[in-house]
C-alpha positions as CSV (number, residue, x, y, z in Angstrom):
1,M,-38.6,-13.4,-11.9
2,H,-35.4,-11.6,-11.0
3,T,-32.1,-13.8,-10.2
4,F,-31.4,-12.5,-6.7
5,V,-34.0,-11.8,-4.0
6,I,-33.6,-8.7,-2.1
7,R,-33.4,-10.5,0.9
8,G,-2.4,12.2,37.4
9,R,-0.9,10.0,34.0
10,A,-2.8,7.0,35.4
11,L,-6.0,9.1,35.3
12,V,-5.4,10.6,31.8
13,V,-4.9,6.9,30.6
14,G,-8.1,5.6,32.4
15,A,-10.1,8.5,30.8
16,V,-8.7,7.7,27.3
17,L,-9.9,4.2,27.6
18,V,-13.3,5.2,28.8
19,L,-13.6,7.5,25.9
20,T,-12.4,4.9,23.5
21,T,-14.9,2.3,24.8
22,T,-17.8,4.7,24.9
23,I,-17.1,6.0,21.2
24,L,-16.5,2.7,19.5
25,A,-19.4,1.0,21.4
26,A,-21.7,2.6,19.1
27,C,-20.0,0.5,16.2
28,S,-20.5,-2.7,17.7
29,G,-24.2,-3.8,17.2
30,A,-27.4,-3.7,15.4
31,Q,-28.9,-0.6,14.4
32,T,-31.9,0.6,12.5
33,P,-31.1,2.8,9.5
34,S,-32.9,6.2,9.0
35,A,-33.6,6.7,5.3
36,A,-36.4,8.1,3.0
37,A,-38.3,5.5,0.9
38,A,-37.0,4.7,-2.5
39,P,-39.5,4.7,-5.4
40,P,-40.9,1.0,-5.6
41,P,-38.9,-1.3,-7.7
42,D,-40.4,-2.6,-11.0
43,P,-42.1,-5.9,-9.9
44,D,-41.2,-7.8,-13.0
45,H,-37.5,-7.0,-13.1
46,G,-36.4,-6.1,-9.7
47,P,-34.3,-3.2,-8.3
48,W,-31.7,-1.4,-9.9
49,V,-28.0,-2.4,-9.6
50,L,-25.5,0.7,-9.7
51,F,-21.9,-0.1,-10.9
52,Q,-19.1,0.9,-13.0
53,Q,-18.3,-0.6,-16.3
54,R,-15.6,-0.3,-18.9
55,G,-17.2,1.9,-21.6
56,A,-16.2,2.3,-25.2
57,T,-13.4,5.1,-24.2
58,R,-13.6,5.2,-20.5
59,T,-14.8,3.6,-17.3
60,E,-18.5,4.9,-16.7
61,V,-21.4,4.6,-14.3
62,A,-23.9,1.9,-15.3
63,L,-27.5,0.7,-14.2
64,V,-29.0,-2.7,-14.6
65,R,-32.0,-4.4,-13.4
66,S,-31.4,-7.2,-11.1
67,D,-32.7,-9.7,-13.8
68,G,-29.9,-8.4,-16.1
69,T,-32.2,-6.3,-18.4
70,D,-32.2,-2.5,-19.2
71,L,-28.5,-2.0,-19.0
72,N,-27.7,1.6,-19.4
73,A,-25.0,4.4,-18.7
74,P,-27.1,7.3,-17.3
75,V,-24.3,9.8,-17.3
76,A,-22.5,8.7,-20.5
77,D,-22.8,12.3,-21.6
78,V,-21.5,14.0,-18.7
79,G,-17.8,15.0,-18.8
80,R,-15.0,13.5,-20.4
81,G,-13.2,11.8,-17.5
82,F,-13.2,8.1,-16.1
83,Q,-16.4,7.9,-13.8
84,S,-15.9,5.2,-11.0
85,N,-17.1,4.3,-7.3
86,P,-20.9,5.2,-7.5
87,D,-23.0,5.0,-4.4
88,W,-27.0,5.6,-4.0
89,D,-28.4,8.3,-1.8
90,P,-30.5,6.6,0.7
91,S,-33.7,7.4,-1.2
92,G,-32.5,5.6,-4.3
93,R,-33.4,8.8,-6.2
94,R,-29.6,10.1,-6.7
95,F,-26.2,8.9,-6.8
96,V,-22.5,10.0,-6.2
97,F,-19.5,9.0,-8.1
98,A,-16.1,10.1,-8.9
99,M,-14.9,11.6,-12.3
100,G,-11.6,12.7,-13.6
101,G,-8.5,12.1,-15.7
102,G,-5.0,12.8,-15.5
103,Q,-4.0,14.4,-12.2
104,R,-7.4,15.4,-11.0
105,E,-10.7,13.7,-9.7
106,D,-13.9,15.3,-8.7
107,L,-16.9,14.4,-6.9
108,W,-20.3,14.5,-8.8
109,V,-23.9,13.7,-8.0
110,A,-26.7,13.1,-10.5
111,D,-30.3,11.9,-10.5
112,R,-30.9,8.3,-11.2
113,D,-31.8,8.8,-14.8
114,G,-28.8,11.0,-15.2
115,G,-30.2,14.3,-14.9
116,H,-29.1,17.2,-13.0
117,A,-25.5,16.1,-13.0
118,T,-23.6,18.6,-10.9
119,M,-20.1,18.6,-9.6
120,L,-20.2,18.6,-5.7
121,L,-16.4,19.0,-4.9
122,D,-13.8,20.4,-7.1
123,C,-10.4,19.0,-6.6
124,R,-8.1,21.9,-6.8
125,G,-4.8,23.2,-5.6
126,T,-2.7,20.3,-3.8
127,C,-5.7,18.1,-4.2
128,R,-5.1,15.1,-6.8
129,W,-8.2,13.0,-6.3
130,F,-11.4,11.9,-4.3
131,D,-12.1,8.3,-4.0
132,D,-14.8,6.0,-2.8
133,P,-17.6,8.2,-2.0
134,A,-20.2,6.9,0.4
135,W,-23.5,8.4,1.1
136,S,-24.8,8.8,4.7
137,P,-27.9,6.9,5.8
138,D,-29.7,10.2,6.6
139,G,-28.6,11.6,3.1
140,T,-27.1,14.7,4.6
141,R,-23.4,14.0,4.1
142,I,-21.0,12.0,1.8
143,A,-17.9,10.5,3.1
144,Y,-14.7,10.2,1.0
145,S,-10.9,9.9,1.0
146,R,-9.0,12.8,-0.5
147,S,-5.3,12.5,-1.8
148,S,-2.9,15.3,-2.1
149,E,0.4,16.2,-3.0
150,R,2.6,18.3,-1.0
151,G,6.6,18.7,-1.6
152,G,6.6,15.6,-3.7
153,A,4.9,13.5,-1.0
154,G,1.4,12.1,-0.9
155,Y,-1.0,12.9,1.9
156,G,-4.5,11.4,2.7
157,T,-7.6,12.8,4.6
158,L,-11.0,11.1,5.4
159,E,-13.6,13.6,4.9
160,T,-17.2,14.4,4.7
161,V,-19.1,16.9,2.8
162,D,-22.5,18.3,3.5
163,V,-24.6,17.7,0.4
164,R,-26.7,20.8,0.8
165,T,-24.0,23.4,1.9
166,G,-21.0,22.0,0.3
167,E,-19.1,22.4,3.9
168,V,-16.1,19.8,4.1
169,T,-15.2,18.3,7.4
170,V,-11.7,16.6,7.8
171,L,-12.1,13.5,10.3
172,R,-8.7,12.3,10.1
173,E,-5.4,13.3,8.6
174,T,-2.7,10.6,7.8
175,G,1.2,11.0,7.5
176,R,3.0,10.8,4.6
177,M,3.4,7.0,4.8
178,E,-0.4,6.3,5.1
179,F,-3.7,7.1,3.2
180,T,-7.2,6.2,3.6
181,A,-9.8,4.3,1.1
182,G,-12.9,2.5,1.0
183,V,-14.9,4.3,3.4
184,R,-18.4,3.2,4.3
185,W,-21.2,4.2,6.8
186,S,-22.7,2.1,9.4
187,P,-26.4,1.9,8.9
188,D,-27.2,4.3,12.0
189,G,-24.7,6.8,10.7
190,K,-22.5,6.7,14.0
191,C,-19.5,5.0,12.7
192,L,-17.1,4.3,9.5
193,V,-15.3,1.6,8.4
194,F,-12.4,2.3,6.0
195,E,-8.9,1.1,4.7
196,L,-6.1,2.6,6.3
197,V,-3.4,1.9,3.5
198,H,0.5,1.8,4.4
199,K,2.9,2.9,1.6
200,V,6.4,1.7,1.0
201,D,7.6,5.5,0.5
202,P,6.3,8.9,0.7
203,G,5.2,9.1,-2.9
204,L,1.6,9.9,-4.0
205,E,1.5,6.6,-6.0
206,A,4.0,4.5,-4.0
207,D,3.5,0.8,-3.7
208,I,1.4,-0.4,-0.8
209,D,2.8,-3.2,1.7
210,G,-0.3,-3.5,4.1
211,V,-4.0,-2.4,4.6
212,T,-5.7,-2.5,7.8
213,L,-9.6,-2.4,8.0
214,T,-10.5,0.1,10.7
215,V,-13.5,1.4,12.4
216,T,-14.0,5.0,13.8
217,G,-16.7,7.3,14.9
218,A,-18.4,9.6,12.2
219,D,-19.2,12.6,14.1
220,L,-16.1,14.5,15.2
221,P,-12.5,14.4,13.9
222,N,-9.9,12.5,15.3
223,Q,-12.0,9.9,17.3
224,P,-10.5,6.6,18.5
225,L,-9.7,4.0,15.8
226,R,-10.3,0.3,16.1
227,S,-8.2,-2.0,13.8
228,L,-10.1,-5.2,12.6
229,T,-7.7,-7.0,10.4
230,D,-4.1,-7.9,9.9
231,P,-2.6,-5.5,7.4
232,K,-0.4,-8.3,5.6
233,L,-4.0,-9.8,4.4
234,F,-4.7,-6.4,2.5
235,A,-8.4,-6.2,3.6
236,A,-10.5,-3.9,1.4
237,T,-13.9,-2.6,0.1
238,A,-15.7,-3.2,3.1
239,D,-19.7,-2.7,3.7
240,W,-21.9,-3.0,6.6
241,S,-24.6,-5.6,6.8
242,P,-28.2,-3.9,6.8
243,D,-28.5,-4.6,10.7
244,G,-24.9,-3.4,11.5
245,S,-24.0,-6.6,13.0
246,R,-21.3,-7.7,10.6
247,I,-18.9,-6.2,8.1
248,V,-18.1,-7.9,4.8
249,Y,-14.9,-7.3,3.0
250,S,-12.4,-8.6,0.5
251,A,-9.0,-10.1,1.8
252,L,-6.3,-12.7,1.4
253,A,-7.0,-15.7,3.3
254,T,-3.3,-15.9,4.0
255,A,-0.5,-13.6,3.5
256,D,0.8,-15.7,0.8
257,A,-2.4,-16.1,-0.9
258,A,-2.6,-15.6,-4.9
259,A,-6.2,-13.7,-4.7
260,P,-8.9,-12.5,-2.4
261,D,-12.0,-14.0,-1.0
262,L,-14.7,-12.3,1.1
263,F,-15.0,-12.4,4.8
264,T,-17.2,-11.1,7.4
265,I,-16.2,-9.8,10.9
266,A,-17.9,-8.1,13.8
267,P,-17.6,-4.3,14.1
268,T,-15.9,-5.1,17.5
269,G,-13.4,-7.2,16.0
270,G,-12.9,-11.0,16.5
271,T,-12.2,-13.8,14.3
272,P,-13.3,-13.4,10.6
273,V,-15.6,-15.9,8.9
274,R,-14.8,-16.9,5.3
275,V,-17.8,-16.5,2.9
276,T,-16.5,-17.4,-0.6
277,T,-13.7,-19.8,-1.6
278,V,-13.3,-18.9,-5.3
279,A,-9.6,-18.0,-4.8
280,D,-9.2,-21.7,-4.5
281,A,-10.4,-22.3,-7.8
282,G,-8.3,-19.6,-9.2
283,G,-10.8,-16.8,-9.2
284,F,-11.2,-13.7,-6.9
285,A,-13.8,-11.9,-5.0
286,A,-13.8,-8.1,-4.5
287,E,-15.8,-5.0,-3.9
288,P,-18.8,-6.6,-2.0
289,T,-22.0,-5.1,-0.7
290,W,-25.0,-6.5,1.0
291,L,-28.6,-7.1,-0.4
292,P,-30.8,-4.6,1.3
293,D,-32.5,-7.5,3.4
294,G,-29.1,-9.1,4.4
295,S,-29.8,-12.5,2.8
296,G,-26.8,-12.4,0.2
297,L,-24.0,-10.4,-1.4
298,L,-23.2,-8.9,-4.6
299,F,-19.5,-8.5,-5.5
300,S,-17.3,-8.3,-8.3
301,G,-14.6,-11.0,-9.4
302,L,-14.2,-14.3,-11.2
303,L,-15.7,-17.8,-9.9
304,G,-12.6,-19.5,-11.4
305,A,-9.3,-19.3,-13.2
306,G,-9.4,-16.7,-16.3
307,T,-8.1,-13.6,-17.5
308,G,-11.3,-12.0,-18.3
309,A,-12.8,-8.7,-17.0
310,P,-14.5,-8.9,-13.6
311,E,-18.1,-9.9,-13.5
312,L,-21.0,-9.1,-11.3
313,L,-21.5,-12.2,-8.9
314,A,-23.7,-13.0,-5.9
315,V,-23.6,-15.4,-3.1
316,D,-25.8,-16.2,-0.3
317,A,-24.9,-14.6,3.1
318,D,-24.0,-18.2,4.5
319,G,-21.3,-18.4,1.6
320,T,-23.4,-21.1,-0.4
321,D,-24.2,-20.9,-4.1
322,A,-21.6,-18.3,-5.6
323,R,-22.9,-17.7,-9.0
324,P,-23.4,-15.1,-11.8
325,A,-25.6,-12.3,-10.5
326,F,-28.1,-12.5,-13.4
327,G,-28.5,-15.9,-14.2
328,D,-27.4,-16.6,-17.8
329,R,-26.8,-12.9,-18.4
330,T,-23.1,-12.0,-17.9
331,V,-22.6,-8.4,-16.7
332,F,-19.1,-7.2,-16.5
333,G,-18.4,-4.6,-14.1
334,R,-17.2,-3.6,-10.6
335,H,-18.1,-1.9,-7.5
336,P,-21.7,-2.9,-7.4
337,R,-24.4,-1.0,-5.2
338,V,-28.0,-2.3,-5.1
339,E,-30.8,0.2,-5.0
340,P,-32.1,0.8,-1.5
341,A,-34.9,-1.2,-0.1
342,V,-38.3,0.4,-0.1
343,T,-39.7,1.2,3.3
344,P,-43.0,-0.4,3.6
345,G,-45.8,1.7,3.2
346,G,-43.4,4.3,1.8
């Protein structure tokens, strides 16, 4: 039995306010995702968990069953660069990941078994890396962040790419003092949550002094933004609940906290709800993702004080029973994503 269960000026101002309310209202409530059915999970071992692990010579994409068995690296023979930030397509048959080394990082897609690995986007010219790819609920697009360098300064853009045609759409450009990261789609595909990251100077790899979790529309460029969190709390690595009613993320409980915990917040904003308290015991919680039925969360971190590598951990949605995700099997890794749920009868 597997360990976790997939459970005039005035008129212009008025028009802008109406437009903002209309667009962001689509990001405010429960929605029903549209996705193809995934192949059925193995009833003896549960669904696959996709994540990144530290391999012998590089970071690599990995898969493990939800009972901790069948750990493997499906694209271990693909390329030579570091592999990171994998995400499932909605059918569970393919995944996207970033791969690169040095000054370039590209986007790749592969079948679940590692077959047909193909570069989707080549980071060339002023591009330095693509980060945090996220597959849309309808399977047609992948959202991601691009970092570029021009004239010694770093610039960020939030983009999508059409998986079939390769056509790129720039949704938002940032100035020299900001970039985007950690983008995730709402279950209905209408909205995106992402990190708006502020830098201390214009350099490409400058230190950061604030991160604001932000929601925007996904269909057209430069749609209105809704800020959800205080930048001093460094909220990051968000994920939408399956019904679209909550967003989970990792953040500091207070600006002077030593390590992050998990919180949830409504897409419309409001008071966050703290889910974990592992930072109080010397641990940390990061990179959360919802189980497909909304009953709990998978995340990376440590449950208590220590200097070891991050482990894959689990917690119930109400914050109870923070624990190793695979019972007595310790799996080290980051950025987990659970295989999409099977559509009944699919």
